[in-house]
N, C-alpha and C positions, 0 to 999 in steps of 0.2 A: 716467784713461783706460787701459784694458787691452787689449792686443793679444796674440793667442796664436799659436802655430805650426801650429794646426789649420786645416783648409780651411773657409773662411768664404764662404758663397754667399748672395746675396740673390735670391730668386725672386719676381719682381714681375710684376703683370699684374692685369687687372680681375676681377670676380666670375666664377664658373663656369669657371675654368681648371684646376681640379683641384689647386690648390696644396696644400691640406691633405692629400689623398689621397697626393699625392707625398711630403710630409713623413713621413706614417706609414709608407710603404714604405721610405724611406731609414733611418728609425729602426729598424725591425725587421730591417734588414741588419746592424745593429751588435749587440754583446753587451749594451750598456746604452744607455739614452737617456732625455732628458727633453723634453717638449714643453709649452710655456706657451700658454695660450688665453685669449681676452678675457672669456668668460663661463663661469659654472659650468654652464650649460645645454649648451654647446658641449663643455665638458670632459666632461661625462657622456656625451654622444653619441659623442666620439671614444673614450673609455674603453670603452664598450661594443663598439665596432668592434674595438679591438685584443684585448678578452678573447675575442671570438668567434674570433679567429685563434689566439691564444697561450694562452688559458685564464687564469682568475682568479688563479692561484697566482703569477704573475710580473709582474702589472700593478698598479700603485698609482694611487689617485685621491686628489688632495689639493686641497681648496679651503678657503676660509675656514670653511665650515660642514660639511664632510664629509671624513673621512680613512679611506681603505681602504688599508692597507699590509701586504701579505702578507710573510712572513719572508724569501722568496726573490725579493724585487722586482728586476726588471731594467729595467722601463720605467715612468716616472713620467708621469702625466697630470695637469697642474695648471692652475689659474688663474695668470696671469703673477704676481700678488702672492704667490702660494703656492709659487713655484718654489724648490726647495731650493738653497742657495748652497754652493759649495766641495765639491761632491759628487765631482767628477772623472768624469763620465760620458763615454762614447765619443761619444754624439751629443747635440746640443741644438738645439731649434728655438723660435723665437717667432712665433706667428701674429698677423696683423692689425698689423704693425709700424708702420703709419701713425698708430696711436694714440699714438705718441710726441709728436704735436702736439695731443693732447686736453688742454683745460684742467684737468680734474679728475684724471685718471689718467696723464696723459702722462709724468710724471717716473718713474714705475715701468718703463714701456716703454723710456724712454731709458736708464734705469740697466741694463736687461738687454741693450740694444744695445751699450753701452759695456763692460760688465763680465762678461757671461756668455758662456762658451765650452764647446763640447764638445772632448774630448781629440783626436778624430779629425775631426769634422765638425760645423759650425755653420750652420743655415739661419735666414734671416729672410724671413718670408713677408708680402706685403702689397701695397699699390697701388704703381703706378709713380711716384706723386709723391714717394716716399721715395728716389728714385735719387740725387739731389743731396746730401742730408744724409748718407746712408750712405757715399757716396764720400768726403766731406769727414772723417767722424768715424771710418770703418772702411776706411782705404786699401787694406787687404789683401783686401777683399772682392771677389768676382767676381760678375757680374750674369747672371741667367738670365730672359729675357723669355718669358712664357707668354700665349697668345692664347686669348680666350674661345671655348668649343666651340659655342656657339650665338649667333644674332643677338638683339640686344635693339632693339625698335622702339617708338617713341612713338605712342601711339594717341589722344591728345587727352583730352578731358574727357567723362565718361560719368555719367549719374545712377545712384545706387545701385540703383534698381529695374531698370536695364538692364545692370547688371554681369554679365558672363559668368561661368559657373560656374568653379570652381577659381581664385578670385580671392582676393587678400589686400588688405584696405583698411587703410591705415596712418594711425594717429592719434598725437599727441604728448602726450596727457594721458589720465589715467584716465577723466575724465568724457567726452571725446571719444570714447574707445573704447567705452564703455558706450552712449553715445547711438547710435552707428553700429550696434552689434550689436543693439540693440533695434529699430531700423528693419529691418534684414535679417531678423530673426525675423518681423516682421509681413508682410513682403513676399516673402520668400524661404523661410521656414520654420525658419531657424535659422543660427547662425554659431558657430565656436569662438573662444575668446579667449586671446591670447597676449601676456603681458607680462613685462618683466625682473623685476618684483617677485615673480612667481609662484615657488613652489617647483619643482624639477625634476618632482616627482611630479605636481603640478597641471598644469604645462605640458605634460607627456608625455601625460597623460589627455585634455587638450583637443586636442593635436595629433592624437592617435588618432582623435577624433571626425572630424577633417577628412581625415586620411590615409585612414581606412577607408571615406569616402565617406557617413557619416551625415549629414554637412553639406557644402555645396559652397563655403562661404565662411569666410575667416579674417579676424578683426579683430585687429590687433596694434599694438604700438609699434615704434619703431625697433630693438627687441631682435631682431628676425627678421634684421636686416641683417648680423650678425656670424656668418655661416658655418653657420647652421642650415639643413639641407637638407630642404626641403619641396616637394612636387609643386605648385607654383604656376605658372599659365600667365599671370597678369596681376597686376600691382601698381598699386594706386591710391592716391595721396596725398590724404587729406582735409584737409590743411594743409601749408604750406610753411615754417612757423616753429615754433620749439621754445623752451622755457624751459631754459637751460643751467645752472641753479643761482643765476644772478644776474640775468639779464634775458631777455627775449624777443628772439630773433634769427633771421634767416633761415637756412635751411639752405644750405650751400655745395653747388656742383654735385657735387663728389666725394662729400659725404655722401648726397645724393640717389641717386647712382649706386650707392653701397654697398648702399642698401635695394632700389632698382629692380632690381638685378642678381639678386635672389632669384627673379625670373621666368625661367622656362625653364632646366630643370636637364638636364645631360648634353648630348645632341644636340638637344633640343627648343628651339625658339625661344620667346622670351617677349616681353610687351608690358608697357608701363607708361603711366600717365596720371594724371589728377587726378579728383576727384569732390567733391561737397558744395560748401563755400565756397571751397575752393582755387582760386586763378586759374590758367588755363593757363600751362603753362611757355613762357618765351621760346624763340624759335627757336634761339638760340645756346646756351642751356642744354640743351635737348632734343638738339641735335645733338651736343654735347659729351659728353653721357651715352651716345648711341649709338655714338660713335667713341672713347670712353674717353680723351678729352683733357681734362686738368685742369691747373690752375695748380701747378707744383711747389712743394712745401714749402720754406721757407727756414729756419725756426726750430723747434727742438724744445724741449719743456718739460723743464726739469732741476731737480733738487734734490740737494743734497750728500748724498753716501753716506758720507762719513767724518765720522760723528757723534762728539761728544764727550760723555762721560757723567760727568764730574767733578761737575757740579752741574746743577741745572735751568736756571740761566741760561747755562751753557755749552752745554748741549744745544740750547736754543732759539737761541743765536747760530750755532751750526754749521748748524741747519736754515735759517736765514735768509741763509746765505752765497750770494753771487751767482756765476754761473758766469764763468769766464776765457775762454770761447770764444764767438766772434761767432755761431756756429750754434746756440748754446744761449740760452734765456731762463729766467730764475728763475720757478719754478712759484708760482702764487698760494697763499695760505695754505689749506691742506687742512684737512679736519676734524680730523685727528690733532693737527696743530700748533695749532689753536684750542683743542682740549681741554687740550693741555699747558699753554698759557698760563693758562688758566682754573684748572686744578688747582694749578699752581705758585703761584698767588696765595693758596691756602688755607693758613693758619698750619699746621693739622695735617699736610697733605700736605708742605708745605715742611719741617717738622720731621722727618717720616719719611724724605723723600728727601735724606738728608744724605751719601750715599756713592754710589760709582759703581754698585754692585749695585742700590741702591734706585732710583736714577734710571733705570737700564735697565728695571727692573720697571715703573716708572711710564710709560715710553715704550711698553712693550708693552701696557699697559692702555689708554693713549690710542689706540692703533691699532685698538682694537675699532670696527669700522664703525657708524655711526649708522643701523641698519636701521629704527628706529621713525620717525625724521625728525620728531619733536615739536618740539623746539628745542634750540639748543646748551646752554642751561642745564639742561634736563631730562637731556640726554645726559652732561653733565659731572658732574651730581649722582650719576647711576648709576655712572659710572666711578670717581668718589671712594669710594663704598662698597666697590666690587670691589677697589681698590687697598689700602684700609685693612685688608680681610680678609686679602689676600694678604700684606701686609707684617707684620701682627700674627701671624697663624696659620700662614702659609706656604700656606694653601689656602682656598678658598671654603667656608664652612660647609655641610655637607650639608642640614641643616634649613632654612637660609635660602634656598639655591638650589632646594630642594623647593617651598618656599612660592611662590616667583617662577613656577616652572614649573606649579604646581597652578592658579594664577589664569589660566593661559593654556590649560590643558588642557580646552577646551570647544568643542562643535561646534554649539551653537545660535547663532541670530543671522542677520543677512543677509550679503551679499557684503562690505560695508565692515568689518563687525565681524570676520569671519573673516581678511580681509586684514590687519587691524590685528594679530590674534593671530599670524598667520603672520610678520609682520615682528618682533614681539616675541619669538618662540621662536627666530628666527635669531640674536638676540644670545646666548642661552643655549647655542645650538648651537656658536657661535663659542668661547664660554668653554669648553665641554666638550672641544672640540678641542685646546685648548692643554695642552701637556704639563706635569703637575705642578700644575695650577691646582685640580684636585679631588682628593679622596681616592681615588675609584674612577672612573677615567677611562672604563673600558669601560661601566660601569654608567650614567653620565650621558650619555655619547654615546648609548647605547640609548634612554634615556628621552627625551632631547630629539628624537632621530630619530623615535621612536614618536609623540610629540605632534605633530611637524611632519607626519607621514604622516596622523595622524587629521584635523587641520585642513585639510591639503591635499585630502584625499578629500571632506571637507565643503564646501570651497570649489569643487571641481570639480562637486559635486552641485548647489550653488546657482547656479553659472554656467550649468550645462546647463538647470536649471529655468527660469532667467530668459530665457536667450538661444537655447533650442532648443525649438521646438513639435514634440514627439514625434509628434503626429497627422499632420503634414505634412512632417516633415524626414527621415523614413526613406526618402530617395531613392536610387534605384539608380544606379550609375554608368552613364554613357550606353551604351546598347547601339548596336552599329554600325548596326543596321537600324531602331532606334527611339529615341524620345526617353526620358529617364529616367522609370521607372515607380514608383509608391508602392506598397510591400507592406506587409501587416499581418498578424499572426497573433493570434487571439484565444485565450482560455483553453481552448478545446476542441481547438486545433491547426488550426482552419480558416485557410487563408492567402488573403488577398485582395490583388490588385494593382489600383490605382486603382479600389478599391471592388468589383471583380468577383471572385468566387470562382474560384480557380485550382487548389486542391488542399488536401491535408490533411497536417499534420505528425504522423505516428504514431511516437511514441518519438522516435528519431533518424534517421528516413527520411522523405523527402517523396514523397507520392503525388499525382502530377499529376491534374487533373481530366480524365476521359475525354471530356468534351464538346469540348475544343479539339483541334485537328488541324493538321497541317503546320507551316508557319513560325510560326503563332500559337502553338502548343503549345511549340515550341522556344524562343521568345522569353519566354513567360510562365514556363517552367521555369527558364530561365537567370536571369531577374530574380528569381524567387522564391528560388532557391537562393542568390544573392548576398545578398538581404535576410536570409535566415535565419542567416547566419554567427554574428551575435551570439546568436541565440535558441538555437542549439546549445550555445554555451558556457554560457548560463544554465541550460539543461536539465541539462548535464552536471554542473554544480556542484550543482544541486538533487538530481539522482539520486544523486550520490556521497554526500550527506549524508542520504539517505532511510533510514529504519530497514528492517531485514530484513522486518518484517511487510508492507512494500509490494511486495516481490519475492517471486516464486514460480516454480517449474518446472512444466511440464506433463508428462502421461504420455508424450508424445512427445519429451521432451527439450528443450522450448522453454523460454526464459526470459522472464518477463513483469514488467513494471513497470506495475502497475495492469492496464489492458486493452490495453497496447501490447506487442508483441513486440520485444525489444531484443537478442536473441541465442538461442544454442542451446548444448547441451552436446556436445562430441565426445570420443571415446575418448582417454584419456592413456596414459602409459607404465605406470602401475599401476592396479589395479581401482578403488582408492578415490581416484584422483587425475585426474578428468577435466579437459579443457581447455575453453576458452571461445572461442566464435566470435560476434563482435558484429554487429549489424545497424545500421550507421552509414553515412551517406551520405558519400562521398569529400570533398564540399565542406565537411563539418564540420571536416576537419582531423585530423592525427594526435594532436593533444593530446586532443581529445574522445574519439576512438577508444580511446586508451590509458586515459583516465579511466573510461569505461564498462567497459572489459574488467577493470581492476583491481578495480572495485567488484563486478562479477559473480563474479569469482573469490573475493573475500572472502566473498561470500554463500554459495556453494556449498561452500567449505571449511569454514565455520562450520557449515552445515547437516549435512554429513558428519560433522563432529566431534561434534555433538549426537545425531544419530540412530544412529550406528555407534560410540559411544563404547566399548562393551565390545570390539568387533573391533579398534579402534585401540589400546586398552590392551593387548590380546593381542599385536598386532604389535609394540608398543615394549617388551614385557617382556624385558628383557635376562637375567633369571634363567632362562628357558627354554633348554634346550640339548638336543642330540641328537634323538631321535625326537620329543620334545615340540615342539621348535622347528620341525621339518619338518611336523608336524601342524598346528601353528598357522599356518604358511604356506599349507597347503592349505585351511585354514578361511578365511583372509582372501581367497584367490582365489575361494572359493565363496560370498563375501558372508555367511558366518555360518551356511550351511545345506548340510549334505552328506549325501547318502543313504548309509546304512551299508554298503550292498552295494558302493559304489564304493571304500570305504576299509576293507574288512573285515580284510585282512591287517595294515594299519597299526595298526588298533585292537587286533588281537590282540598286536602287538608292544610296545604301551605297557604298561609296568609300572604299579603302582599309585601310585608317587610322580609319574610323569609325568601320570597321569590327575587326580591330586590337584591338581597345579600348574594343569592346564587347567581344571579345575572352579572354581577360584578366580576365574576370569574369566567365570563364568556358564555354561560349556559344559556341555551335557547329553548323555550318551551314551545315547540312546534305542534301542530295539529295532530301529526302522526308520531312524531319522535321527539324526545328530549335529547339534545345533543350540544356539542361544543363544535362550532364550525372549523376552529383551528385544527382539530383532530381529524377532519375530513381530507386533509392533504395526502398526497401518495405515500410520503415517508412515514408518517404516523400510522396510516392504514396498514402498511406492510408489516410494521412491528406489531401492531395490534393483533393482527391475524396470527402471527407466531405465539405471542403470549396466550391469546385465546385457545390456540390449539394445544399448547402445553397444558393449560388448565383442564381442557377436556380430555387429556390424555389420548389424543388421536394418534393413530399409527402413521397416517400419511396427511400432511398439512395441506389444506386448500390454498390456492395461490390468489393473490389480490388481482382484481380486473385491471386492464390496461389504464393508465392514468389519463385524464382528460375527457372521459366519456360520461355523458349525462345519463344515458341508459345503456345497459348491457344484456345479453340474452340471460334468462334465468338458468340457474344450474339445478336441474331437477333432483339429482342424487346427492346434493350438497348436505352436510350436517346441519341440524336444526340451529339457526341463528348466525349461519354463514353470511347471508346477505346483509343482515344488520351490521355485523362486524366489518363488512366491506364498506359501509356507509351507504347502503342501498336498501330499497324496499321492493320485494317482489310483487308485481302486478301483471298477471297475464303471462304472455310468453317472454316478457322482458322484466327487468328490474330497473327502477328509476333511483337516481341519487336522492338522498333524503333531503338535502337543502333545496333541490329543485322541485321536489314533490311538494314542499311547503309553499314554494313560490307558485306552483300550479294551483294549490288549494286556495291561496289568496285570490287567484283569478276566478276559480269556480264559484267562490261564494258570491260573486257578483252576478252570477247567472241564475235564470228560473229553472231549477232543476225539476219541478213538477210539470211545467208546460212544455219543457224541452228547450234545447239550445244547440247551436252549432259551435265547432271548434273555431276559436279565433287564430289568426295567424301567429299571434304571440305564444299561444298555447303550443303550437306546433314547433315554433322557433326554440323555445326553452327546453323542450323535451328532445328535439332533433329528430323527429319522427315523420313518417309519412302519415297520411289521413288514416289508412287501414292500420297501420301500427298503433296509432293514438286511439283508434276505437277498441282495439284488443286491451290497451293499457286501461282505458276507462272502465272497460268490463271488469278488469282485475280489481279496480277500485270500487266496485259495486254499482256501477252505471249500466243502464241498458242502452245499446247503441242500435238505432234502426237506420237501415241503409235505404236510400231513396234516390230518385233521379227527378230532374226538373230541366225546364227550358234553360238553355245556356244564356247566361247574361253576357251581352257583348262587353268586352273590356273597355272601359273608358280611359281617357288620358291617365297616365301614371300619376296617381294622387297617393301622398304619403298618408299612412293610416293615422287616424286620430289617436293621440295617446290614451291608453287606458287608465281611467282615473278610478280609483276605489270609491265606490259610492258611500253615501253616508252611512249606510247599513252594514258596512264591512264589519265583521266581528271582532270584537276584542274580548278580553278575559271577562268572565262573569256576565256574558250577555245572555238574556233570557229569550228563548224561542217558544213558539207555541207547538203543541202536539203534532201538528200536520206539516212541520217545517222539516223538509228532507236536508240533512247535513251530512258532511263526510266523517265527522268525528264524534259520532253519537254511539254509545255503547250501552252496556248494562248499568254503568255507573251514572248515566244521564236519564233520568226519568221524564216521561212525557211532561212538558211545560217546565223542565228543570233547567239547569244552567249548563251551558256547553263551553268547554275550553277551546278557544281558537288561538292561533298564534299570537304571540306577545305583541305584535306591531299592528297598527291600523292599516298599514299599507305595505306592499311588498317591498318597498325601499329599504325596510329593515333588514330584510334578507341580504340585500346588497351590502348594507353597512356591515353586517356581521361577518360576511364571507368575502369581503373585498380583496383580502390577501390570499385568496385560495389559488388564483391563477399563477402564482409564483412557482408552485410545484406542478403545474400542468392541468389543474382541474379546471373544467370549462367555466367561463365567467358567467355570472347571473346578470341577465339584461335588466336594465332599469326599466321600470313600469312606464315612465314618461319619455323613453328613448324616441327619438324621431323615426328610427328604422328598426324593424325586428332583428334580432340578433341571429347570425347563421349558426345552426346547430353544429355540435361537434362531430356528428357522425354523418352529416349530409355533405357530400363532396361539392367542391366548388362548381358553379354553373356559369354559363355565359348569360348574357343579358337576355338572350331569347329562350333560354332553358328554364324549365321549372321542375320542382320535385314531383315525381310520379305519385299519383294518389292524392295530391292536394286539390284544393278548390281551383287554383290556377290551372292545375293539369286537366281538371275536368272540363274547363272552358274550351280547350282545344282537343279533347278526346273524341268528340263527335261533333257533327254538324249542328245538332239541335239540343242535346241533352248534356247535363252534368251530374256528377255523383256527389252526394253530400250524406252526412251522418247527423242524426238527431239523438242527442244524449238526454236520457231522463234518469232520475234516481230510482233504483229499485231493482228486483231480481228479474232475470230473464224467465220466460215462461218455463223452461225445463229445469230451473234451479230448484232443488229440493232442501238446500241447506243454506245457512249464511254464507255469504261470499268471504273470500279472504281479503277483502278490501278493508276500508276503515272500519273502526269499531261501530257495529250496528248498521254497517252498509247493506246488510241483507234485508233489513226491515223495509217493508213498503212504506212510502210516505203516508203519513196520517192526515186526516182532514175531512170535513164533511162537505165543503163547498168547493167552489172554484179557487184557483190560486189567487192570492192577492196580487194586487198590482193592475196595471193596465193590460188590455187584451193585446195579444202579439199582432204585430202588423204583418201584412203580406196575404197571399192567397191560400189562407187555411194552413200554412205551414209555420210551425213555431220558428221564430227567429231569436238569436242572441241579441244582447245589448238592450237598449231602452232602459226603462226604469224598473225592470223585473228584478226581484231580490229572493234569494232562498230563505230569507228571514223576515219576520214582521218588523215594523218599526221598532226601534229600541226605546223602552220607557225612559223617560227623562229622569235622571237622578244625578245628585251632586257628585262631581268627580273629585276624587281624592287628590289634593295637591301634590302628595308624595308618589303618586302613581307615575311610573317613568313614562307612561304613554299619554299623560294628561294634555301636554302640548300638542301631540298629534291629533288628539280626539277634538280638542278646541279648534284646531285648524280645519278639520272636516266640518265642523258645525258653521264655521264662518262662511264656508263655501256655499252652504245652503242659502 
């Protein structure tokens, strides 16, 4: 017997006095502490409570089958058998100390009472029946009496069919528990099942059914009597006798009180009674339970702790030693002692256990609990195999333990089969927890835990399937103004309560039926939302694992999962980083909200990464510096499309190296627009408009034009910048796609814009316009269109048009022009005689190369300059061989017997223009020059004709071509043609 100098306190009283809570508070007031609990289920519950307060890094959980020990452990939560000895902790507590009198485990609790102490404080928690023995055996102990916080009242006998909700029915055998649960399922809709043999995972899942209100009844063994905190209003005993391992015996009043005390938690009163075949309690017993008056304990179970390991016989004799104190009684032979006797009789074991170390190892093996409960002989045979492996090899072989576990790792079968597998795996869980018994402890601990979890989940599923009727058991907690109502949700999201339609679940929001009103609507909505809590979690899990193909965004920034709106995009801190706002009812809880938000954020981040890959690569390019990096930043801010007029000076300032670095990312320096052709596809355009609308804080987001059109009607009331974000440039009554506009500009540079020219078939082809529409477009670009008529030219035999070849004077970057040269891209930043930025390529073929992949998403292709036939415009319907587009030159040939309509285009303002046009930069300026246009005179009868050798620019001065210039090869090729 050991006494210490620490403060020893015995906190005694009935159930529901807050003793365990008091012990936790006292332990956390010390730097280190250990608390021993009677059940691993209760140990897990206390561990979770302390972790919630102090965090998992300083709290350990040690049971026979579970070991969680962080490196910086300060507080140990253990089963009493697993409490570490000789640790020297500041605080130590033992709960349910009255189990010192338990025939099976009492000697362990008595040993802790006599020998375990904290350095500063020791607490023993339990029933007041322990006052006498503690006073005799621990004279230095002080006593603290705690009173029950609520009343406990005996209510007599009730049939199961009349059992009130929130009741626990207690049985003392597995068969009895199953029979009661089956009866409740038929009459009440279902019950949760809790037994000591269940794993913590299965037990917690079953308790959750009860605690969450999915079922209103709990069927359990006396395992619930040891401190498990449940919301129970009534406890009913289905039997008053139990098998104690040797015989059937009646339960003592203090044992009944321990279980009945689970009714009424905190300040809520509780009741207890009997049901089934149990006879009513005697008045004296019932009164004793209500008043907490029980016969004091006289004798405690004891077993010698001073073991001798010299030999097997010496160890057995030390275990059979009788106590020398009249308050102690020798423990009956426990399973470990029986196993030791059996194994020591084996010749092989006796030969191996020939020294103290081997005997100690044999004793450790014998202490493996008989979880399987088959027979003593079967258990001893298994222990012998384990001992021989440990003694011979120092460890249990990996392949052998793997075979044992593999046989158990199955989830098929009924409740009994799964329960047996769960009992079997607990043996190997215990072995894996022993230090040094396996080669890789962490691996086998993980393996056994994983198998236990799988079997536990399967057992919970079978228990629920057998004892819970899902069609009638999804009952609501009682509403204050109504009885509990039954709610259901079908696959379409329709919610019914007691068979009546009350609303619909759309995504993660409940829409109440508009037919209900007043108090009825409030009650039905409250009932529905409470019943939908599990459905929200199931939907959240399903949504989180859904592929991106099931999710989409709308043109208004909404986020859809199938047909359900579940969120919307909101502006973020950066153009390409929008935030998510989810549509989730508050009742779903923060966990569901966070899961939906995370999934939507993953979706939009991946969508942006895929559709704006060139822009993101540009943003991440660390090799860009100086002006190139600044220009890249402007490009990202503009979502990959910049009108050249807005960055004219920045473009001028970029040297060839900077431009080359930017071109590597697919950037095109066009005459009107700086853009990335990849981003003109329909999908990036659709997303770009949404992101741009978010940044502009628009109330209504404009929609993208239909895909595949070269020109579209101008939207007059559109927000500023809308057409640019769509990938178009407004010109007259229509807007033209920017890549096709650059193609058109390449063609127009080959024409004499001072003398005048007519539209070529290729110009009409790539724009998809009639001649009248093309004239309006050219007016929007700064050209004057003069309509005229002339004698019809009789059509000759069908001849393929000559390929349009870019003349030698086709502009390239830094090409010098004279003051009187009319150009499309001339603005304030281009002085007379200055340098004009033209597209980056010497010929329109460059446009084809940069946008060759656009047709994949439906955008009209760019016709090759040297194609043998003009390309059919996207907006012109198919025609027969005899039909022609109205308004075209061909149409004019058959419009009348003698005349045809044509347009002559010259650069400059129309007579009634008072301001600069909205065409290209400087398009409103009249062409400058003192003389006639350079080049040959136009051919024909006084009417300017297109083609020939006319050029809108003077011959380019010969100068050395930079070999690093990406267009050097193209320019050299043009020179060779001369």
